[in-house]
Chimera marker file (.cmm) of the C-alpha trace (Angstrom):
<marker_set name="trace">
<marker id="1" x="70.800" y="6.318" z="45.519" r="1" g="1" b="0" radius="0.5"/>
<marker id="2" x="72.013" y="9.509" z="47.183" r="1" g="1" b="0" radius="0.5"/>
<marker id="3" x="69.966" y="12.682" z="47.236" r="1" g="1" b="0" radius="0.5"/>
<marker id="4" x="71.541" y="16.132" z="46.877" r="1" g="1" b="0" radius="0.5"/>
<marker id="5" x="70.199" y="19.519" z="47.929" r="1" g="1" b="0" radius="0.5"/>
<marker id="6" x="70.886" y="23.218" z="48.303" r="1" g="1" b="0" radius="0.5"/>
<marker id="7" x="69.118" y="26.195" z="49.844" r="1" g="1" b="0" radius="0.5"/>
<marker id="8" x="68.015" y="29.323" z="47.999" r="1" g="1" b="0" radius="0.5"/>
<marker id="9" x="68.224" y="32.385" z="50.246" r="1" g="1" b="0" radius="0.5"/>
<marker id="10" x="68.091" y="36.149" z="49.896" r="1" g="1" b="0" radius="0.5"/>
<marker id="11" x="70.561" y="37.908" z="52.136" r="1" g="1" b="0" radius="0.5"/>
<marker id="12" x="73.407" y="40.429" z="52.064" r="1" g="1" b="0" radius="0.5"/>
<marker id="13" x="76.739" y="40.911" z="53.786" r="1" g="1" b="0" radius="0.5"/>
<marker id="14" x="76.057" y="43.304" z="56.671" r="1" g="1" b="0" radius="0.5"/>
<marker id="15" x="79.708" y="44.387" z="56.949" r="1" g="1" b="0" radius="0.5"/>
<marker id="16" x="79.867" y="45.252" z="53.240" r="1" g="1" b="0" radius="0.5"/>
<marker id="17" x="76.711" y="47.344" z="53.680" r="1" g="1" b="0" radius="0.5"/>
<marker id="18" x="78.283" y="49.135" z="56.672" r="1" g="1" b="0" radius="0.5"/>
<marker id="19" x="81.338" y="49.879" z="54.528" r="1" g="1" b="0" radius="0.5"/>
<marker id="20" x="79.196" y="51.104" z="51.615" r="1" g="1" b="0" radius="0.5"/>
<marker id="21" x="77.197" y="53.461" z="53.865" r="1" g="1" b="0" radius="0.5"/>
<marker id="22" x="80.428" y="54.744" z="55.439" r="1" g="1" b="0" radius="0.5"/>
<marker id="23" x="81.963" y="55.416" z="52.013" r="1" g="1" b="0" radius="0.5"/>
<marker id="24" x="78.762" y="57.118" z="50.845" r="1" g="1" b="0" radius="0.5"/>
<marker id="25" x="78.729" y="59.337" z="53.932" r="1" g="1" b="0" radius="0.5"/>
<marker id="26" x="82.363" y="60.354" z="53.336" r="1" g="1" b="0" radius="0.5"/>
<marker id="27" x="81.727" y="61.141" z="49.664" r="1" g="1" b="0" radius="0.5"/>
<marker id="28" x="78.633" y="63.187" z="50.534" r="1" g="1" b="0" radius="0.5"/>
<marker id="29" x="80.674" y="65.277" z="52.993" r="1" g="1" b="0" radius="0.5"/>
<marker id="30" x="83.300" y="66.098" z="50.347" r="1" g="1" b="0" radius="0.5"/>
<marker id="31" x="81.265" y="66.313" z="47.138" r="1" g="1" b="0" radius="0.5"/>
<marker id="32" x="80.903" y="69.909" z="45.929" r="1" g="1" b="0" radius="0.5"/>
<marker id="33" x="77.122" y="69.831" z="45.403" r="1" g="1" b="0" radius="0.5"/>
<marker id="34" x="76.406" y="68.110" z="48.738" r="1" g="1" b="0" radius="0.5"/>
<marker id="35" x="79.155" y="69.512" z="50.969" r="1" g="1" b="0" radius="0.5"/>
<marker id="36" x="77.144" y="72.263" z="52.691" r="1" g="1" b="0" radius="0.5"/>
<marker id="37" x="73.747" y="70.538" z="52.761" r="1" g="1" b="0" radius="0.5"/>
<marker id="38" x="74.275" y="68.555" z="55.992" r="1" g="1" b="0" radius="0.5"/>
<marker id="39" x="73.005" y="65.439" z="54.226" r="1" g="1" b="0" radius="0.5"/>
<marker id="40" x="73.274" y="62.323" z="56.389" r="1" g="1" b="0" radius="0.5"/>
<marker id="41" x="73.008" y="58.608" z="55.690" r="1" g="1" b="0" radius="0.5"/>
<marker id="42" x="72.346" y="56.580" z="58.834" r="1" g="1" b="0" radius="0.5"/>
<marker id="43" x="72.298" y="52.785" z="59.002" r="1" g="1" b="0" radius="0.5"/>
<marker id="44" x="70.429" y="50.744" z="61.609" r="1" g="1" b="0" radius="0.5"/>
<marker id="45" x="69.845" y="46.987" z="61.690" r="1" g="1" b="0" radius="0.5"/>
<marker id="46" x="66.974" y="46.899" z="59.209" r="1" g="1" b="0" radius="0.5"/>
<marker id="47" x="66.886" y="50.312" z="57.516" r="1" g="1" b="0" radius="0.5"/>
<marker id="48" x="68.840" y="53.272" z="56.196" r="1" g="1" b="0" radius="0.5"/>
<marker id="49" x="67.627" y="56.838" z="56.750" r="1" g="1" b="0" radius="0.5"/>
<marker id="50" x="68.726" y="59.625" z="54.424" r="1" g="1" b="0" radius="0.5"/>
<marker id="51" x="68.197" y="63.164" z="55.729" r="1" g="1" b="0" radius="0.5"/>
<marker id="52" x="68.787" y="65.924" z="53.172" r="1" g="1" b="0" radius="0.5"/>
<marker id="53" x="68.200" y="69.620" z="52.572" r="1" g="1" b="0" radius="0.5"/>
<marker id="54" x="66.189" y="69.214" z="49.360" r="1" g="1" b="0" radius="0.5"/>
<marker id="55" x="64.810" y="66.674" z="46.914" r="1" g="1" b="0" radius="0.5"/>
<marker id="56" x="67.831" y="67.222" z="44.686" r="1" g="1" b="0" radius="0.5"/>
<marker id="57" x="70.336" y="66.440" z="47.432" r="1" g="1" b="0" radius="0.5"/>
<marker id="58" x="68.200" y="63.447" z="48.509" r="1" g="1" b="0" radius="0.5"/>
<marker id="59" x="68.380" y="62.021" z="44.978" r="1" g="1" b="0" radius="0.5"/>
<marker id="60" x="72.132" y="62.676" z="44.819" r="1" g="1" b="0" radius="0.5"/>
<marker id="61" x="72.648" y="60.905" z="48.172" r="1" g="1" b="0" radius="0.5"/>
<marker id="62" x="70.565" y="57.925" z="46.964" r="1" g="1" b="0" radius="0.5"/>
<marker id="63" x="72.690" y="57.786" z="43.838" r="1" g="1" b="0" radius="0.5"/>
<marker id="64" x="75.940" y="57.867" z="45.811" r="1" g="1" b="0" radius="0.5"/>
<marker id="65" x="74.658" y="55.130" z="48.150" r="1" g="1" b="0" radius="0.5"/>
<marker id="66" x="73.581" y="52.988" z="45.190" r="1" g="1" b="0" radius="0.5"/>
<marker id="67" x="76.971" y="53.372" z="43.492" r="1" g="1" b="0" radius="0.5"/>
<marker id="68" x="78.887" y="52.473" z="46.654" r="1" g="1" b="0" radius="0.5"/>
<marker id="69" x="76.656" y="49.440" z="47.274" r="1" g="1" b="0" radius="0.5"/>
<marker id="70" x="77.061" y="48.230" z="43.695" r="1" g="1" b="0" radius="0.5"/>
<marker id="71" x="80.854" y="48.557" z="43.885" r="1" g="1" b="0" radius="0.5"/>
<marker id="72" x="80.788" y="46.356" z="46.997" r="1" g="1" b="0" radius="0.5"/>
<marker id="73" x="78.654" y="43.773" z="45.148" r="1" g="1" b="0" radius="0.5"/>
<marker id="74" x="75.527" y="44.445" z="47.197" r="1" g="1" b="0" radius="0.5"/>
<marker id="75" x="72.408" y="44.000" z="45.088" r="1" g="1" b="0" radius="0.5"/>
<marker id="76" x="70.270" y="47.123" z="44.841" r="1" g="1" b="0" radius="0.5"/>
<marker id="77" x="67.225" y="44.841" z="45.086" r="1" g="1" b="0" radius="0.5"/>
<marker id="78" x="67.636" y="44.766" z="48.884" r="1" g="1" b="0" radius="0.5"/>
<marker id="79" x="66.684" y="48.468" z="49.068" r="1" g="1" b="0" radius="0.5"/>
<marker id="80" x="62.962" y="49.136" z="49.426" r="1" g="1" b="0" radius="0.5"/>
<marker id="81" x="62.532" y="52.900" z="49.206" r="1" g="1" b="0" radius="0.5"/>
<marker id="82" x="59.886" y="54.441" z="51.428" r="1" g="1" b="0" radius="0.5"/>
<marker id="83" x="58.057" y="57.660" z="50.714" r="1" g="1" b="0" radius="0.5"/>
<marker id="84" x="59.849" y="60.984" z="50.891" r="1" g="1" b="0" radius="0.5"/>
<marker id="85" x="58.803" y="62.858" z="54.026" r="1" g="1" b="0" radius="0.5"/>
<marker id="86" x="59.157" y="66.472" z="55.052" r="1" g="1" b="0" radius="0.5"/>
<marker id="87" x="61.326" y="66.815" z="58.140" r="1" g="1" b="0" radius="0.5"/>
<marker id="88" x="61.896" y="69.727" z="60.489" r="1" g="1" b="0" radius="0.5"/>
<marker id="89" x="63.662" y="72.816" z="59.194" r="1" g="1" b="0" radius="0.5"/>
<marker id="90" x="62.457" y="72.517" z="55.562" r="1" g="1" b="0" radius="0.5"/>
<marker id="91" x="64.440" y="69.305" z="55.144" r="1" g="1" b="0" radius="0.5"/>
<marker id="92" x="63.423" y="65.978" z="53.598" r="1" g="1" b="0" radius="0.5"/>
<marker id="93" x="64.054" y="62.443" z="54.740" r="1" g="1" b="0" radius="0.5"/>
<marker id="94" x="63.540" y="59.003" z="53.317" r="1" g="1" b="0" radius="0.5"/>
<marker id="95" x="63.679" y="55.573" z="54.919" r="1" g="1" b="0" radius="0.5"/>
<marker id="96" x="65.091" y="52.672" z="52.957" r="1" g="1" b="0" radius="0.5"/>
<marker id="97" x="64.040" y="49.296" z="54.327" r="1" g="1" b="0" radius="0.5"/>
<marker id="98" x="66.578" y="46.497" z="53.902" r="1" g="1" b="0" radius="0.5"/>
<marker id="99" x="64.997" y="43.300" z="52.575" r="1" g="1" b="0" radius="0.5"/>
<marker id="100" x="66.229" y="39.964" z="53.929" r="1" g="1" b="0" radius="0.5"/>
<marker id="101" x="64.767" y="36.570" z="53.187" r="1" g="1" b="0" radius="0.5"/>
<marker id="102" x="62.420" y="35.424" z="50.465" r="1" g="1" b="0" radius="0.5"/>
<marker id="103" x="58.826" y="36.541" z="50.967" r="1" g="1" b="0" radius="0.5"/>
<marker id="104" x="56.137" y="33.844" z="50.855" r="1" g="1" b="0" radius="0.5"/>
<marker id="105" x="54.602" y="35.012" z="47.557" r="1" g="1" b="0" radius="0.5"/>
<marker id="106" x="57.995" y="35.173" z="45.832" r="1" g="1" b="0" radius="0.5"/>
<marker id="107" x="58.904" y="31.752" z="47.258" r="1" g="1" b="0" radius="0.5"/>
<marker id="108" x="55.726" y="30.318" z="45.723" r="1" g="1" b="0" radius="0.5"/>
<marker id="109" x="56.536" y="31.901" z="42.328" r="1" g="1" b="0" radius="0.5"/>
<marker id="110" x="60.118" y="30.590" z="42.369" r="1" g="1" b="0" radius="0.5"/>
<marker id="111" x="58.931" y="27.145" z="43.436" r="1" g="1" b="0" radius="0.5"/>
<marker id="112" x="56.275" y="26.979" z="40.702" r="1" g="1" b="0" radius="0.5"/>
<marker id="113" x="58.636" y="28.275" z="37.995" r="1" g="1" b="0" radius="0.5"/>
<marker id="114" x="61.305" y="25.749" z="38.985" r="1" g="1" b="0" radius="0.5"/>
<marker id="115" x="58.853" y="22.845" z="39.075" r="1" g="1" b="0" radius="0.5"/>
<marker id="116" x="57.430" y="23.857" z="35.677" r="1" g="1" b="0" radius="0.5"/>
<marker id="117" x="60.881" y="24.186" z="34.121" r="1" g="1" b="0" radius="0.5"/>
<marker id="118" x="62.183" y="20.881" z="35.487" r="1" g="1" b="0" radius="0.5"/>
<marker id="119" x="59.010" y="18.757" z="35.512" r="1" g="1" b="0" radius="0.5"/>
<marker id="120" x="60.716" y="15.964" z="33.549" r="1" g="1" b="0" radius="0.5"/>
<marker id="121" x="63.494" y="15.663" z="36.160" r="1" g="1" b="0" radius="0.5"/>
<marker id="122" x="63.121" y="14.566" z="39.749" r="1" g="1" b="0" radius="0.5"/>
<marker id="123" x="63.441" y="17.965" z="41.453" r="1" g="1" b="0" radius="0.5"/>
<marker id="124" x="61.606" y="18.862" z="44.668" r="1" g="1" b="0" radius="0.5"/>
<marker id="125" x="61.310" y="22.421" z="45.919" r="1" g="1" b="0" radius="0.5"/>
<marker id="126" x="60.074" y="23.081" z="49.456" r="1" g="1" b="0" radius="0.5"/>
<marker id="127" x="59.505" y="26.403" z="51.187" r="1" g="1" b="0" radius="0.5"/>
<marker id="128" x="61.225" y="26.587" z="54.582" r="1" g="1" b="0" radius="0.5"/>
<marker id="129" x="60.474" y="29.890" z="56.270" r="1" g="1" b="0" radius="0.5"/>
<marker id="130" x="62.242" y="32.612" z="54.279" r="1" g="1" b="0" radius="0.5"/>
<marker id="131" x="64.322" y="30.154" z="52.222" r="1" g="1" b="0" radius="0.5"/>
<marker id="132" x="63.756" y="27.385" z="49.678" r="1" g="1" b="0" radius="0.5"/>
<marker id="133" x="65.240" y="23.887" z="49.748" r="1" g="1" b="0" radius="0.5"/>
<marker id="134" x="65.820" y="22.303" z="46.350" r="1" g="1" b="0" radius="0.5"/>
<marker id="135" x="66.403" y="18.538" z="46.351" r="1" g="1" b="0" radius="0.5"/>
<marker id="136" x="67.278" y="16.219" z="43.490" r="1" g="1" b="0" radius="0.5"/>
<marker id="137" x="68.913" y="12.908" z="42.639" r="1" g="1" b="0" radius="0.5"/>
<marker id="138" x="71.554" y="14.399" z="40.336" r="1" g="1" b="0" radius="0.5"/>
<marker id="139" x="74.103" y="17.133" z="41.003" r="1" g="1" b="0" radius="0.5"/>
<marker id="140" x="73.813" y="18.087" z="37.320" r="1" g="1" b="0" radius="0.5"/>
<marker id="141" x="70.084" y="18.725" z="37.767" r="1" g="1" b="0" radius="0.5"/>
<marker id="142" x="70.787" y="20.958" z="40.767" r="1" g="1" b="0" radius="0.5"/>
<marker id="143" x="73.408" y="22.888" z="38.770" r="1" g="1" b="0" radius="0.5"/>
<marker id="144" x="70.795" y="23.368" z="36.035" r="1" g="1" b="0" radius="0.5"/>
<marker id="145" x="68.308" y="24.687" z="38.609" r="1" g="1" b="0" radius="0.5"/>
<marker id="146" x="70.932" y="27.167" z="39.886" r="1" g="1" b="0" radius="0.5"/>
<marker id="147" x="71.575" y="28.384" z="36.328" r="1" g="1" b="0" radius="0.5"/>
<marker id="148" x="67.821" y="28.742" z="35.761" r="1" g="1" b="0" radius="0.5"/>
<marker id="149" x="67.382" y="30.774" z="38.963" r="1" g="1" b="0" radius="0.5"/>
<marker id="150" x="70.422" y="32.963" z="38.205" r="1" g="1" b="0" radius="0.5"/>
<marker id="151" x="68.994" y="33.732" z="34.768" r="1" g="1" b="0" radius="0.5"/>
<marker id="152" x="65.590" y="34.769" z="36.115" r="1" g="1" b="0" radius="0.5"/>
<marker id="153" x="64.655" y="38.361" z="36.890" r="1" g="1" b="0" radius="0.5"/>
<marker id="154" x="63.519" y="37.977" z="40.492" r="1" g="1" b="0" radius="0.5"/>
<marker id="155" x="62.632" y="40.990" z="42.683" r="1" g="1" b="0" radius="0.5"/>
<marker id="156" x="65.106" y="39.817" z="45.340" r="1" g="1" b="0" radius="0.5"/>
<marker id="157" x="68.767" y="38.819" z="45.057" r="1" g="1" b="0" radius="0.5"/>
<marker id="158" x="69.189" y="35.039" z="45.306" r="1" g="1" b="0" radius="0.5"/>
<marker id="159" x="72.137" y="33.170" z="46.782" r="1" g="1" b="0" radius="0.5"/>
<marker id="160" x="72.726" y="29.448" z="47.087" r="1" g="1" b="0" radius="0.5"/>
<marker id="161" x="74.182" y="27.754" z="50.150" r="1" g="1" b="0" radius="0.5"/>
<marker id="162" x="74.302" y="24.386" z="51.968" r="1" g="1" b="0" radius="0.5"/>
<marker id="163" x="75.056" y="22.595" z="48.714" r="1" g="1" b="0" radius="0.5"/>
<marker id="164" x="75.255" y="18.902" z="49.624" r="1" g="1" b="0" radius="0.5"/>
<link id1="1" id2="2" r="1" g="1" b="0" radius="0.2"/>
<link id1="2" id2="3" r="1" g="1" b="0" radius="0.2"/>
<link id1="3" id2="4" r="1" g="1" b="0" radius="0.2"/>
<link id1="4" id2="5" r="1" g="1" b="0" radius="0.2"/>
<link id1="5" id2="6" r="1" g="1" b="0" radius="0.2"/>
<link id1="6" id2="7" r="1" g="1" b="0" radius="0.2"/>
<link id1="7" id2="8" r="1" g="1" b="0" radius="0.2"/>
<link id1="8" id2="9" r="1" g="1" b="0" radius="0.2"/>
<link id1="9" id2="10" r="1" g="1" b="0" radius="0.2"/>
<link id1="10" id2="11" r="1" g="1" b="0" radius="0.2"/>
<link id1="11" id2="12" r="1" g="1" b="0" radius="0.2"/>
<link id1="12" id2="13" r="1" g="1" b="0" radius="0.2"/>
<link id1="13" id2="14" r="1" g="1" b="0" radius="0.2"/>
<link id1="14" id2="15" r="1" g="1" b="0" radius="0.2"/>
<link id1="15" id2="16" r="1" g="1" b="0" radius="0.2"/>
<link id1="16" id2="17" r="1" g="1" b="0" radius="0.2"/>
<link id1="17" id2="18" r="1" g="1" b="0" radius="0.2"/>
<link id1="18" id2="19" r="1" g="1" b="0" radius="0.2"/>
<link id1="19" id2="20" r="1" g="1" b="0" radius="0.2"/>
<link id1="20" id2="21" r="1" g="1" b="0" radius="0.2"/>
<link id1="21" id2="22" r="1" g="1" b="0" radius="0.2"/>
<link id1="22" id2="23" r="1" g="1" b="0" radius="0.2"/>
<link id1="23" id2="24" r="1" g="1" b="0" radius="0.2"/>
<link id1="24" id2="25" r="1" g="1" b="0" radius="0.2"/>
<link id1="25" id2="26" r="1" g="1" b="0" radius="0.2"/>
<link id1="26" id2="27" r="1" g="1" b="0" radius="0.2"/>
<link id1="27" id2="28" r="1" g="1" b="0" radius="0.2"/>
<link id1="28" id2="29" r="1" g="1" b="0" radius="0.2"/>
<link id1="29" id2="30" r="1" g="1" b="0" radius="0.2"/>
<link id1="30" id2="31" r="1" g="1" b="0" radius="0.2"/>
<link id1="31" id2="32" r="1" g="1" b="0" radius="0.2"/>
<link id1="32" id2="33" r="1" g="1" b="0" radius="0.2"/>
<link id1="33" id2="34" r="1" g="1" b="0" radius="0.2"/>
<link id1="34" id2="35" r="1" g="1" b="0" radius="0.2"/>
<link id1="35" id2="36" r="1" g="1" b="0" radius="0.2"/>
<link id1="36" id2="37" r="1" g="1" b="0" radius="0.2"/>
<link id1="37" id2="38" r="1" g="1" b="0" radius="0.2"/>
<link id1="38" id2="39" r="1" g="1" b="0" radius="0.2"/>
<link id1="39" id2="40" r="1" g="1" b="0" radius="0.2"/>
<link id1="40" id2="41" r="1" g="1" b="0" radius="0.2"/>
<link id1="41" id2="42" r="1" g="1" b="0" radius="0.2"/>
<link id1="42" id2="43" r="1" g="1" b="0" radius="0.2"/>
<link id1="43" id2="44" r="1" g="1" b="0" radius="0.2"/>
<link id1="44" id2="45" r="1" g="1" b="0" radius="0.2"/>
<link id1="45" id2="46" r="1" g="1" b="0" radius="0.2"/>
<link id1="46" id2="47" r="1" g="1" b="0" radius="0.2"/>
<link id1="47" id2="48" r="1" g="1" b="0" radius="0.2"/>
<link id1="48" id2="49" r="1" g="1" b="0" radius="0.2"/>
<link id1="49" id2="50" r="1" g="1" b="0" radius="0.2"/>
<link id1="50" id2="51" r="1" g="1" b="0" radius="0.2"/>
<link id1="51" id2="52" r="1" g="1" b="0" radius="0.2"/>
<link id1="52" id2="53" r="1" g="1" b="0" radius="0.2"/>
<link id1="53" id2="54" r="1" g="1" b="0" radius="0.2"/>
<link id1="54" id2="55" r="1" g="1" b="0" radius="0.2"/>
<link id1="55" id2="56" r="1" g="1" b="0" radius="0.2"/>
<link id1="56" id2="57" r="1" g="1" b="0" radius="0.2"/>
<link id1="57" id2="58" r="1" g="1" b="0" radius="0.2"/>
<link id1="58" id2="59" r="1" g="1" b="0" radius="0.2"/>
<link id1="59" id2="60" r="1" g="1" b="0" radius="0.2"/>
<link id1="60" id2="61" r="1" g="1" b="0" radius="0.2"/>
<link id1="61" id2="62" r="1" g="1" b="0" radius="0.2"/>
<link id1="62" id2="63" r="1" g="1" b="0" radius="0.2"/>
<link id1="63" id2="64" r="1" g="1" b="0" radius="0.2"/>
<link id1="64" id2="65" r="1" g="1" b="0" radius="0.2"/>
<link id1="65" id2="66" r="1" g="1" b="0" radius="0.2"/>
<link id1="66" id2="67" r="1" g="1" b="0" radius="0.2"/>
<link id1="67" id2="68" r="1" g="1" b="0" radius="0.2"/>
<link id1="68" id2="69" r="1" g="1" b="0" radius="0.2"/>
<link id1="69" id2="70" r="1" g="1" b="0" radius="0.2"/>
<link id1="70" id2="71" r="1" g="1" b="0" radius="0.2"/>
<link id1="71" id2="72" r="1" g="1" b="0" radius="0.2"/>
<link id1="72" id2="73" r="1" g="1" b="0" radius="0.2"/>
<link id1="73" id2="74" r="1" g="1" b="0" radius="0.2"/>
<link id1="74" id2="75" r="1" g="1" b="0" radius="0.2"/>
<link id1="75" id2="76" r="1" g="1" b="0" radius="0.2"/>
<link id1="76" id2="77" r="1" g="1" b="0" radius="0.2"/>
<link id1="77" id2="78" r="1" g="1" b="0" radius="0.2"/>
<link id1="78" id2="79" r="1" g="1" b="0" radius="0.2"/>
<link id1="79" id2="80" r="1" g="1" b="0" radius="0.2"/>
<link id1="80" id2="81" r="1" g="1" b="0" radius="0.2"/>
<link id1="81" id2="82" r="1" g="1" b="0" radius="0.2"/>
<link id1="82" id2="83" r="1" g="1" b="0" radius="0.2"/>
<link id1="83" id2="84" r="1" g="1" b="0" radius="0.2"/>
<link id1="84" id2="85" r="1" g="1" b="0" radius="0.2"/>
<link id1="85" id2="86" r="1" g="1" b="0" radius="0.2"/>
<link id1="86" id2="87" r="1" g="1" b="0" radius="0.2"/>
<link id1="87" id2="88" r="1" g="1" b="0" radius="0.2"/>
<link id1="88" id2="89" r="1" g="1" b="0" radius="0.2"/>
<link id1="89" id2="90" r="1" g="1" b="0" radius="0.2"/>
<link id1="90" id2="91" r="1" g="1" b="0" radius="0.2"/>
<link id1="91" id2="92" r="1" g="1" b="0" radius="0.2"/>
<link id1="92" id2="93" r="1" g="1" b="0" radius="0.2"/>
<link id1="93" id2="94" r="1" g="1" b="0" radius="0.2"/>
<link id1="94" id2="95" r="1" g="1" b="0" radius="0.2"/>
<link id1="95" id2="96" r="1" g="1" b="0" radius="0.2"/>
<link id1="96" id2="97" r="1" g="1" b="0" radius="0.2"/>
<link id1="97" id2="98" r="1" g="1" b="0" radius="0.2"/>
<link id1="98" id2="99" r="1" g="1" b="0" radius="0.2"/>
<link id1="99" id2="100" r="1" g="1" b="0" radius="0.2"/>
<link id1="100" id2="101" r="1" g="1" b="0" radius="0.2"/>
<link id1="101" id2="102" r="1" g="1" b="0" radius="0.2"/>
<link id1="102" id2="103" r="1" g="1" b="0" radius="0.2"/>
<link id1="103" id2="104" r="1" g="1" b="0" radius="0.2"/>
<link id1="104" id2="105" r="1" g="1" b="0" radius="0.2"/>
<link id1="105" id2="106" r="1" g="1" b="0" radius="0.2"/>
<link id1="106" id2="107" r="1" g="1" b="0" radius="0.2"/>
<link id1="107" id2="108" r="1" g="1" b="0" radius="0.2"/>
<link id1="108" id2="109" r="1" g="1" b="0" radius="0.2"/>
<link id1="109" id2="110" r="1" g="1" b="0" radius="0.2"/>
<link id1="110" id2="111" r="1" g="1" b="0" radius="0.2"/>
<link id1="111" id2="112" r="1" g="1" b="0" radius="0.2"/>
<link id1="112" id2="113" r="1" g="1" b="0" radius="0.2"/>
<link id1="113" id2="114" r="1" g="1" b="0" radius="0.2"/>
<link id1="114" id2="115" r="1" g="1" b="0" radius="0.2"/>
<link id1="115" id2="116" r="1" g="1" b="0" radius="0.2"/>
<link id1="116" id2="117" r="1" g="1" b="0" radius="0.2"/>
<link id1="117" id2="118" r="1" g="1" b="0" radius="0.2"/>
<link id1="118" id2="119" r="1" g="1" b="0" radius="0.2"/>
<link id1="119" id2="120" r="1" g="1" b="0" radius="0.2"/>
<link id1="120" id2="121" r="1" g="1" b="0" radius="0.2"/>
<link id1="121" id2="122" r="1" g="1" b="0" radius="0.2"/>
<link id1="122" id2="123" r="1" g="1" b="0" radius="0.2"/>
<link id1="123" id2="124" r="1" g="1" b="0" radius="0.2"/>
<link id1="124" id2="125" r="1" g="1" b="0" radius="0.2"/>
<link id1="125" id2="126" r="1" g="1" b="0" radius="0.2"/>
<link id1="126" id2="127" r="1" g="1" b="0" radius="0.2"/>
<link id1="127" id2="128" r="1" g="1" b="0" radius="0.2"/>
<link id1="128" id2="129" r="1" g="1" b="0" radius="0.2"/>
<link id1="129" id2="130" r="1" g="1" b="0" radius="0.2"/>
<link id1="130" id2="131" r="1" g="1" b="0" radius="0.2"/>
<link id1="131" id2="132" r="1" g="1" b="0" radius="0.2"/>
<link id1="132" id2="133" r="1" g="1" b="0" radius="0.2"/>
<link id1="133" id2="134" r="1" g="1" b="0" radius="0.2"/>
<link id1="134" id2="135" r="1" g="1" b="0" radius="0.2"/>
<link id1="135" id2="136" r="1" g="1" b="0" radius="0.2"/>
<link id1="136" id2="137" r="1" g="1" b="0" radius="0.2"/>
<link id1="137" id2="138" r="1" g="1" b="0" radius="0.2"/>
<link id1="138" id2="139" r="1" g="1" b="0" radius="0.2"/>
<link id1="139" id2="140" r="1" g="1" b="0" radius="0.2"/>
<link id1="140" id2="141" r="1" g="1" b="0" radius="0.2"/>
<link id1="141" id2="142" r="1" g="1" b="0" radius="0.2"/>
<link id1="142" id2="143" r="1" g="1" b="0" radius="0.2"/>
<link id1="143" id2="144" r="1" g="1" b="0" radius="0.2"/>
<link id1="144" id2="145" r="1" g="1" b="0" radius="0.2"/>
<link id1="145" id2="146" r="1" g="1" b="0" radius="0.2"/>
<link id1="146" id2="147" r="1" g="1" b="0" radius="0.2"/>
<link id1="147" id2="148" r="1" g="1" b="0" radius="0.2"/>
<link id1="148" id2="149" r="1" g="1" b="0" radius="0.2"/>
<link id1="149" id2="150" r="1" g="1" b="0" radius="0.2"/>
<link id1="150" id2="151" r="1" g="1" b="0" radius="0.2"/>
<link id1="151" id2="152" r="1" g="1" b="0" radius="0.2"/>
<link id1="152" id2="153" r="1" g="1" b="0" radius="0.2"/>
<link id1="153" id2="154" r="1" g="1" b="0" radius="0.2"/>
<link id1="154" id2="155" r="1" g="1" b="0" radius="0.2"/>
<link id1="155" id2="156" r="1" g="1" b="0" radius="0.2"/>
<link id1="156" id2="157" r="1" g="1" b="0" radius="0.2"/>
<link id1="157" id2="158" r="1" g="1" b="0" radius="0.2"/>
<link id1="158" id2="159" r="1" g="1" b="0" radius="0.2"/>
<link id1="159" id2="160" r="1" g="1" b="0" radius="0.2"/>
<link id1="160" id2="161" r="1" g="1" b="0" radius="0.2"/>
<link id1="161" id2="162" r="1" g="1" b="0" radius="0.2"/>
<link id1="162" id2="163" r="1" g="1" b="0" radius="0.2"/>
<link id1="163" id2="164" r="1" g="1" b="0" radius="0.2"/>
</marker_set>
């Protein structure tokens, strides 16, 4: 009998994030309460740095960035906000780390929850680096696992790929 599988990953579309940051930067430059604050939002490979004139403008910039990301269907769970730091010239800055992949502890929790939920069915869950591989004998069982994982409140956004 054939065996079916899929991978559970946590990732985001880098180009959509670039577009969201670009839109946020443009809105910050034209918004009346942020126009003259020289607030910047800079994106690198694994983090975003917001540099603002005050705590209020920092919060407003975070809000704008969150709205633009949500409109582009980027989960806000990928943002891990660092501490607010004082920068030169009485300014404030904050680093936002971008989370990719499923951390080992979360992978163990997802694996255990899935095995507990589907113990009567023949479902195997294995941790493979920063992803999970779910294997089963029935496509219906795998669809049920996907529904279960979508319904859970996990601290990272989950996507499913390599469905075979």
